[in-house]
VMD Tcl script that builds the backbone (N, CA, C; Angstrom):
set m [mol new atoms 342]
animate dup $m
set s [atomselect $m all]
$s set {name element resname resid chain x y z} {
  {N N MET 1 A 0.820 -1.199 0.000}
  {CA C MET 1 A 0.000 0.000 0.000}
  {C C MET 1 A 0.864 1.263 0.000}
  {N N GLN 2 A 2.036 1.209 0.582}
  {CA C GLN 2 A 2.890 2.387 0.618}
  {C C GLN 2 A 3.373 2.780 -0.776}
  {N N LEU 3 A 3.531 1.840 -1.679}
  {CA C LEU 3 A 3.973 2.148 -3.037}
  {C C LEU 3 A 2.858 2.738 -3.885}
  {N N LEU 4 A 1.624 2.476 -3.521}
  {CA C LEU 4 A 0.490 2.955 -4.294}
  {C C LEU 4 A 0.295 4.462 -4.156}
  {N N LEU 5 A 0.488 5.013 -2.982}
  {CA C LEU 5 A 0.279 6.442 -2.738}
  {C C LEU 5 A 1.160 7.327 -3.620}
  {N N PRO 6 A 2.496 7.090 -3.707}
  {CA C PRO 6 A 3.301 7.920 -4.610}
  {C C PRO 6 A 2.858 7.807 -6.072}
  {N N THR 7 A 2.410 6.629 -6.492}
  {CA C THR 7 A 1.939 6.443 -7.857}
  {C C THR 7 A 0.699 7.288 -8.123}
  {N N ILE 8 A -0.221 7.314 -7.166}
  {CA C ILE 8 A -1.439 8.115 -7.306}
  {C C ILE 8 A -1.101 9.595 -7.360}
  {N N ILE 9 A -0.205 10.041 -6.507}
  {CA C ILE 9 A 0.193 11.461 -6.481}
  {C C ILE 9 A 0.851 11.840 -7.804}
  {N N LEU 10 A 1.782 11.020 -8.300}
  {CA C LEU 10 A 2.450 11.316 -9.565}
  {C C LEU 10 A 1.468 11.322 -10.722}
  {N N SER 11 A 0.494 10.422 -10.698}
  {CA C SER 11 A -0.519 10.389 -11.745}
  {C C SER 11 A -1.349 11.665 -11.749}
  {N N SER 12 A -1.712 12.165 -10.570}
  {CA C SER 12 A -2.486 13.412 -10.461}
  {C C SER 12 A -1.688 14.603 -10.961}
  {N N ILE 13 A -0.420 14.648 -10.616}
  {CA C ILE 13 A 0.439 15.745 -11.064}
  {C C ILE 13 A 0.586 15.704 -12.586}
  {N N SER 14 A 0.799 14.520 -13.149}
  {CA C SER 14 A 0.937 14.386 -14.604}
  {C C SER 14 A -0.327 14.820 -15.319}
  {N N SER 15 A -1.500 14.486 -14.780}
  {CA C SER 15 A -2.770 14.890 -15.395}
  {C C SER 15 A -2.915 16.400 -15.388}
  {N N ALA 16 A -2.561 17.033 -14.285}
  {CA C ALA 16 A -2.676 18.489 -14.188}
  {C C ALA 16 A -1.740 19.173 -15.178}
  {N N LEU 17 A -0.532 18.654 -15.326}
  {CA C LEU 17 A 0.425 19.267 -16.239}
  {C C LEU 17 A 0.044 19.062 -17.695}
  {N N ALA 18 A -0.677 17.988 -17.990}
  {CA C ALA 18 A -1.059 17.697 -19.367}
  {C C ALA 18 A -2.184 18.595 -19.870}
  {N N GLN 19 A -2.964 19.178 -18.979}
  {CA C GLN 19 A -4.070 20.039 -19.383}
  {C C GLN 19 A -3.530 21.345 -19.960}
  {N N SER 20 A -4.207 21.859 -20.962}
  {CA C SER 20 A -3.788 23.099 -21.606}
  {C C SER 20 A -4.319 24.311 -20.861}
  {N N VAL 21 A -3.661 25.414 -21.070}
  {CA C VAL 21 A -4.147 26.686 -20.553}
  {C C VAL 21 A -5.379 27.070 -21.372}
  {N N SER 22 A -6.392 27.577 -20.701}
  {CA C SER 22 A -7.616 28.008 -21.374}
  {C C SER 22 A -7.689 29.528 -21.327}
  {N N LEU 23 A -7.964 30.126 -22.475}
  {CA C LEU 23 A -8.078 31.582 -22.573}
  {C C LEU 23 A -9.392 31.932 -23.257}
  {N N TYR 24 A -10.154 32.815 -22.627}
  {CA C TYR 24 A -11.418 33.298 -23.180}
  {C C TYR 24 A -11.347 34.812 -23.177}
  {N N VAL 25 A -11.482 35.435 -24.335}
  {CA C VAL 25 A -11.406 36.892 -24.454}
  {C C VAL 25 A -12.639 37.417 -25.171}
  {N N CYS 26 A -13.042 38.641 -24.794}
  {CA C CYS 26 A -14.227 39.248 -25.404}
  {C C CYS 26 A -13.974 40.713 -25.743}
  {N N GLU 27 A -14.721 41.165 -26.703}
  {CA C GLU 27 A -14.599 42.516 -27.238}
  {C C GLU 27 A -15.135 43.578 -26.279}
  {N N HIS 28 A -16.150 43.247 -25.492}
  {CA C HIS 28 A -16.756 44.230 -24.590}
  {C C HIS 28 A -16.632 43.805 -23.134}
  {N N LYS 29 A -16.880 44.728 -22.237}
  {CA C LYS 29 A -16.838 44.418 -20.805}
  {C C LYS 29 A -17.888 43.363 -20.467}
  {N N ASP 30 A -17.665 42.706 -19.343}
  {CA C ASP 30 A -18.573 41.665 -18.848}
  {C C ASP 30 A -18.802 40.558 -19.870}
  {N N PHE 31 A -17.767 40.259 -20.654}
  {CA C PHE 31 A -17.766 39.147 -21.610}
  {C C PHE 31 A -18.858 39.279 -22.671}
  {N N GLY 32 A -19.044 40.504 -23.154}
  {CA C GLY 32 A -20.022 40.769 -24.199}
  {C C GLY 32 A -19.367 40.947 -25.554}
  {N N GLY 33 A -20.198 41.053 -26.579}
  {CA C GLY 33 A -19.718 41.255 -27.944}
  {C C GLY 33 A -19.091 39.997 -28.513}
  {N N THR 34 A -18.211 40.166 -29.493}
  {CA C THR 34 A -17.503 39.037 -30.099}
  {C C THR 34 A -16.534 38.447 -29.090}
  {N N CYS 35 A -16.562 37.134 -28.935}
  {CA C CYS 35 A -15.679 36.444 -27.990}
  {C C CYS 35 A -14.950 35.308 -28.699}
  {N N SER 36 A -13.854 34.873 -28.110}
  {CA C SER 36 A -13.081 33.754 -28.641}
  {C C SER 36 A -12.595 32.898 -27.488}
  {N N ASN 37 A -12.695 31.595 -27.658}
  {CA C ASN 37 A -12.164 30.680 -26.646}
  {C C ASN 37 A -11.118 29.763 -27.258}
  {N N ASN 38 A -10.322 30.314 -28.169}
  {CA C ASN 38 A -9.228 29.540 -28.758}
  {C C ASN 38 A -8.309 29.047 -27.652}
  {N N LEU 39 A -7.985 27.769 -27.703}
  {CA C LEU 39 A -7.041 27.230 -26.732}
  {C C LEU 39 A -5.633 27.500 -27.222}
  {N N PRO 40 A -4.878 28.305 -26.486}
  {CA C PRO 40 A -3.524 28.637 -26.930}
  {C C PRO 40 A -2.583 27.448 -26.787}
  {N N LYS 41 A -1.662 27.316 -27.713}
  {CA C LYS 41 A -0.600 26.323 -27.579}
  {C C LYS 41 A 0.386 26.861 -26.558}
  {N N ASP 42 A 0.906 25.976 -25.716}
  {CA C ASP 42 A 1.839 26.408 -24.687}
  {C C ASP 42 A 3.036 27.144 -25.282}
  {N N ASN 43 A 3.294 28.299 -24.713}
  {CA C ASN 43 A 4.443 29.142 -25.054}
  {C C ASN 43 A 4.489 29.503 -26.538}
  {N N HIS 44 A 3.333 29.709 -27.143}
  {CA C HIS 44 A 3.232 30.122 -28.548}
  {C C HIS 44 A 2.644 31.534 -28.595}
  {N N CYS 45 A 3.238 32.414 -29.362}
  {CA C CYS 45 A 2.746 33.780 -29.480}
  {C C CYS 45 A 1.572 33.832 -30.451}
  {N N TYR 46 A 0.436 34.331 -29.969}
  {CA C TYR 46 A -0.727 34.574 -30.812}
  {C C TYR 46 A -0.760 36.043 -31.194}
  {N N ASN 47 A -0.586 36.332 -32.479}
  {CA C ASN 47 A -0.773 37.685 -32.981}
  {C C ASN 47 A -2.230 37.806 -33.388}
  {N N LEU 48 A -2.964 38.682 -32.735}
  {CA C LEU 48 A -4.409 38.741 -32.949}
  {C C LEU 48 A -4.794 39.164 -34.355}
  {N N GLU 49 A -3.921 39.832 -35.075}
  {CA C GLU 49 A -4.222 40.199 -36.459}
  {C C GLU 49 A -4.286 38.965 -37.352}
  {N N GLU 50 A -3.657 37.857 -36.918}
  {CA C GLU 50 A -3.602 36.636 -37.719}
  {C C GLU 50 A -4.746 35.676 -37.427}
  {N N THR 51 A -5.571 35.965 -36.447}
  {CA C THR 51 A -6.694 35.098 -36.118}
  {C C THR 51 A -7.938 35.575 -36.857}
  {N N ASN 52 A -8.943 34.753 -36.878}
  {CA C ASN 52 A -10.205 35.120 -37.533}
  {C C ASN 52 A -11.213 35.700 -36.553}
  {N N ASP 53 A -10.756 36.067 -35.377}
  {CA C ASP 53 A -11.666 36.537 -34.328}
  {C C ASP 53 A -11.886 38.049 -34.352}
  {N N PHE 54 A -11.106 38.773 -35.114}
  {CA C PHE 54 A -11.253 40.228 -35.250}
  {C C PHE 54 A -11.181 40.944 -33.902}
  {N N LEU 55 A -10.275 40.497 -33.027}
  {CA C LEU 55 A -10.175 41.087 -31.696}
  {C C LEU 55 A -8.894 41.891 -31.482}
  {N N ASP 56 A -8.126 42.136 -32.529}
  {CA C ASP 56 A -6.906 42.928 -32.392}
  {C C ASP 56 A -7.266 44.327 -31.905}
  {N N ASN 57 A -6.662 44.733 -30.812}
  {CA C ASN 57 A -6.917 46.038 -30.190}
  {C C ASN 57 A -8.388 46.236 -29.826}
  {N N GLN 58 A -9.079 45.150 -29.471}
  {CA C GLN 58 A -10.491 45.265 -29.114}
  {C C GLN 58 A -10.879 44.472 -27.872}
  {N N ILE 59 A -9.943 43.841 -27.180}
  {CA C ILE 59 A -10.277 43.016 -26.013}
  {C C ILE 59 A -10.548 43.898 -24.807}
  {N N SER 60 A -11.705 43.651 -24.167}
  {CA C SER 60 A -12.089 44.405 -22.966}
  {C C SER 60 A -12.343 43.518 -21.757}
  {N N SER 61 A -12.406 42.197 -21.941}
  {CA C SER 61 A -12.566 41.271 -20.816}
  {C C SER 61 A -11.893 39.950 -21.162}
  {N N TYR 62 A -11.419 39.230 -20.135}
  {CA C TYR 62 A -10.709 37.977 -20.365}
  {C C TYR 62 A -10.855 37.034 -19.180}
  {N N ARG 63 A -10.612 35.748 -19.453}
  {CA C ARG 63 A -10.570 34.714 -18.416}
  {C C ARG 63 A -9.433 33.754 -18.760}
  {N N VAL 64 A -8.520 33.541 -17.816}
  {CA C VAL 64 A -7.406 32.612 -17.975}
  {C C VAL 64 A -7.557 31.527 -16.919}
  {N N SER 65 A -7.484 30.260 -17.331}
  {CA C SER 65 A -7.500 29.165 -16.357}
  {C C SER 65 A -6.484 28.107 -16.767}
  {N N GLY 66 A -5.925 27.449 -15.779}
  {CA C GLY 66 A -4.952 26.396 -16.022}
  {C C GLY 66 A -3.546 26.877 -16.283}
  {N N GLY 67 A -3.266 28.151 -16.021}
  {CA C GLY 67 A -1.925 28.670 -16.246}
  {C C GLY 67 A -1.898 30.183 -16.309}
  {N N CYS 68 A -0.970 30.687 -17.102}
  {CA C CYS 68 A -0.716 32.126 -17.179}
  {C C CYS 68 A -0.718 32.591 -18.632}
  {N N CYS 69 A -1.269 33.769 -18.877}
  {CA C CYS 69 A -1.177 34.411 -20.185}
  {C C CYS 69 A -0.554 35.795 -20.001}
  {N N VAL 70 A 0.321 36.137 -20.929}
  {CA C VAL 70 A 0.966 37.447 -20.941}
  {C C VAL 70 A 0.401 38.200 -22.143}
  {N N PHE 71 A -0.017 39.440 -21.911}
  {CA C PHE 71 A -0.679 40.254 -22.928}
  {C C PHE 71 A 0.253 41.387 -23.356}
  {N N TYR 72 A 0.299 41.649 -24.668}
  {CA C TYR 72 A 1.218 42.634 -25.243}
  {C C TYR 72 A 0.458 43.624 -26.122}
  {N N ASP 73 A 0.980 44.856 -26.223}
  {CA C ASP 73 A 0.282 45.866 -27.030}
  {C C ASP 73 A 0.782 45.953 -28.476}
  {N N GLN 74 A 1.733 45.109 -28.860}
  {CA C GLN 74 A 2.201 45.032 -30.245}
  {C C GLN 74 A 2.270 43.565 -30.651}
  {N N TYR 75 A 2.451 43.296 -31.926}
  {CA C TYR 75 A 2.596 41.925 -32.408}
  {C C TYR 75 A 3.968 41.379 -32.037}
  {N N GLY 76 A 4.058 40.074 -31.900}
  {CA C GLY 76 A 5.355 39.438 -31.691}
  {C C GLY 76 A 5.679 39.054 -30.267}
  {N N CYS 77 A 4.859 39.425 -29.299}
  {CA C CYS 77 A 5.072 39.045 -27.888}
  {C C CYS 77 A 6.465 39.432 -27.388}
  {N N ASN 78 A 6.877 40.648 -27.660}
  {CA C ASN 78 A 8.167 41.143 -27.175}
  {C C ASN 78 A 8.013 41.762 -25.798}
  {N N MET 79 A 8.976 41.496 -24.939}
  {CA C MET 79 A 8.909 41.983 -23.561}
  {C C MET 79 A 8.756 43.505 -23.500}
  {N N ARG 80 A 9.350 44.217 -24.420}
  {CA C ARG 80 A 9.249 45.687 -24.389}
  {C C ARG 80 A 7.810 46.168 -24.596}
  {N N ASP 81 A 6.935 45.282 -25.131}
  {CA C ASP 81 A 5.537 45.623 -25.389}
  {C C ASP 81 A 4.585 45.008 -24.367}
  {N N HIS 82 A 5.125 44.491 -23.280}
  {CA C HIS 82 A 4.348 43.820 -22.236}
  {C C HIS 82 A 3.347 44.774 -21.584}
  {N N LEU 83 A 2.084 44.366 -21.540}
  {CA C LEU 83 A 1.053 45.140 -20.838}
  {C C LEU 83 A 0.824 44.606 -19.436}
  {N N PHE 84 A 0.471 43.314 -19.348}
  {CA C PHE 84 A 0.223 42.679 -18.044}
  {C C PHE 84 A 0.185 41.173 -18.225}
  {N N SER 85 A 0.202 40.455 -17.106}
  {CA C SER 85 A 0.063 39.005 -17.137}
  {C C SER 85 A -1.056 38.612 -16.182}
  {N N ALA 86 A -1.627 37.437 -16.417}
  {CA C ALA 86 A -2.730 36.945 -15.591}
  {C C ALA 86 A -2.580 35.446 -15.395}
  {N N THR 87 A -2.595 35.019 -14.145}
  {CA C THR 87 A -2.527 33.602 -13.804}
  {C C THR 87 A -3.831 33.197 -13.148}
  {N N ASN 88 A -4.554 32.294 -13.794}
  {CA C ASN 88 A -5.806 31.753 -13.251}
  {C C ASN 88 A -6.716 32.845 -12.699}
  {N N ARG 89 A -7.038 33.812 -13.517}
  {CA C ARG 89 A -7.934 34.882 -13.079}
  {C C ARG 89 A -8.721 35.423 -14.261}
  {N N GLN 90 A -9.648 36.291 -13.958}
  {CA C GLN 90 A -10.462 36.918 -14.996}
  {C C GLN 90 A -10.752 38.361 -14.621}
  {N N HIS 91 A -11.051 39.140 -15.635}
  {CA C HIS 91 A -11.488 40.520 -15.452}
  {C C HIS 91 A -12.627 40.778 -16.423}
  {N N GLY 92 A -13.748 41.214 -15.881}
  {CA C GLY 92 A -14.904 41.538 -16.703}
  {C C GLY 92 A -14.778 42.897 -17.358}
  {N N LYS 93 A -13.828 43.695 -16.881}
  {CA C LYS 93 A -13.591 45.015 -17.476}
  {C C LYS 93 A -12.126 45.376 -17.277}
  {N N ILE 94 A -11.360 45.297 -18.348}
  {CA C ILE 94 A -9.941 45.648 -18.289}
  {C C ILE 94 A -9.817 47.149 -18.057}
  {N N GLY 95 A -8.844 47.540 -17.245}
  {CA C GLY 95 A -8.638 48.956 -16.958}
  {C C GLY 95 A -8.298 49.772 -18.197}
  {N N SER 96 A -8.467 51.063 -18.105}
  {CA C SER 96 A -8.292 51.950 -19.260}
  {C C SER 96 A -6.879 51.912 -19.841}
  {N N TRP 97 A -5.867 51.601 -19.030}
  {CA C TRP 97 A -4.495 51.542 -19.540}
  {C C TRP 97 A -4.302 50.390 -20.515}
  {N N HIS 98 A -5.136 49.342 -20.406}
  {CA C HIS 98 A -4.967 48.144 -21.230}
  {C C HIS 98 A -6.141 47.869 -22.160}
  {N N ASN 99 A -7.265 48.506 -21.919}
  {CA C ASN 99 A -8.471 48.244 -22.698}
  {C C ASN 99 A -8.254 48.562 -24.179}
  {N N ASP 100 A -8.653 47.639 -25.031}
  {CA C ASP 100 A -8.551 47.797 -26.488}
  {C C ASP 100 A -7.125 48.052 -26.975}
  {N N LYS 101 A -6.132 47.500 -26.271}
  {CA C LYS 101 A -4.737 47.706 -26.675}
  {C C LYS 101 A -3.987 46.401 -26.913}
  {N N ILE 102 A -4.599 45.244 -26.689}
  {CA C ILE 102 A -3.915 43.958 -26.788}
  {C C ILE 102 A -3.811 43.530 -28.253}
  {N N SER 103 A -2.570 43.254 -28.700}
  {CA C SER 103 A -2.331 42.799 -30.069}
  {C C SER 103 A -1.716 41.407 -30.149}
  {N N SER 104 A -1.104 40.948 -29.059}
  {CA C SER 104 A -0.563 39.583 -29.039}
  {C C SER 104 A -0.629 39.033 -27.619}
  {N N ILE 105 A -0.666 37.695 -27.546}
  {CA C ILE 105 A -0.832 36.994 -26.265}
  {C C ILE 105 A 0.011 35.728 -26.303}
  {N N LYS 106 A 0.661 35.422 -25.179}
  {CA C LYS 106 A 1.405 34.168 -25.038}
  {C C LYS 106 A 0.998 33.518 -23.723}
  {N N CYS 107 A 0.628 32.242 -23.770}
  {CA C CYS 107 A 0.170 31.520 -22.585}
  {C C CYS 107 A 1.017 30.280 -22.339}
  {N N ASP 108 A 1.094 29.893 -21.068}
  {CA C ASP 108 A 1.815 28.675 -20.680}
  {C C ASP 108 A 1.390 28.314 -19.255}
  {N N LYS 109 A 1.899 27.203 -18.762}
  {CA C LYS 109 A 1.587 26.773 -17.395}
  {C C LYS 109 A 2.080 27.791 -16.371}
  {N N ILE 110 A 3.231 28.379 -16.640}
  {CA C ILE 110 A 3.774 29.420 -15.768}
  {C C ILE 110 A 4.060 30.648 -16.626}
  {N N CYS 111 A 4.147 31.799 -16.001}
  {CA C CYS 111 A 4.433 33.017 -16.751}
  {C C CYS 111 A 5.859 32.993 -17.286}
  {N N ARG 112 A 5.975 33.262 -18.568}
  {CA C ARG 112 A 7.290 33.353 -19.209}
  {C C ARG 112 A 7.384 34.707 -19.883}
  {N N PHE 113 A 8.421 35.417 -19.570}
  {CA C PHE 113 A 8.634 36.732 -20.152}
  {C C PHE 113 A 9.901 36.682 -21.015}
  {N N ASP 114 A 9.727 36.233 -22.258}
  {CA C ASP 114 A 10.891 36.157 -23.153}
  {C C ASP 114 A 10.547 36.689 -24.522}
}
mol reanalyze $m
mol bondsrecalc $m
mol representation Tube
mol addrep $m
């Protein structure tokens, strides 16, 4: 029985790590207007101009679960363009400094600023 407990714990940890980060973004506050729930690939930069969601410079609310997403005000996910990061949280109304300014997003299990 003592060998079974570590196996169960390792199995639970592996399952949690295998799950993808979930990102839900919307054009208006309180998750209104056009929304997208594209599942980001881990540590892949999403340039919003390249998606079919028409949300470049139009995101006003977001929800991140299962990890961290870093939001940028220019394409390419460059650190110099970093706006903010969010780990397992949501905002129904992004503050005025960031509202309608997001052009690229990078998500992963942990926050990466590269």
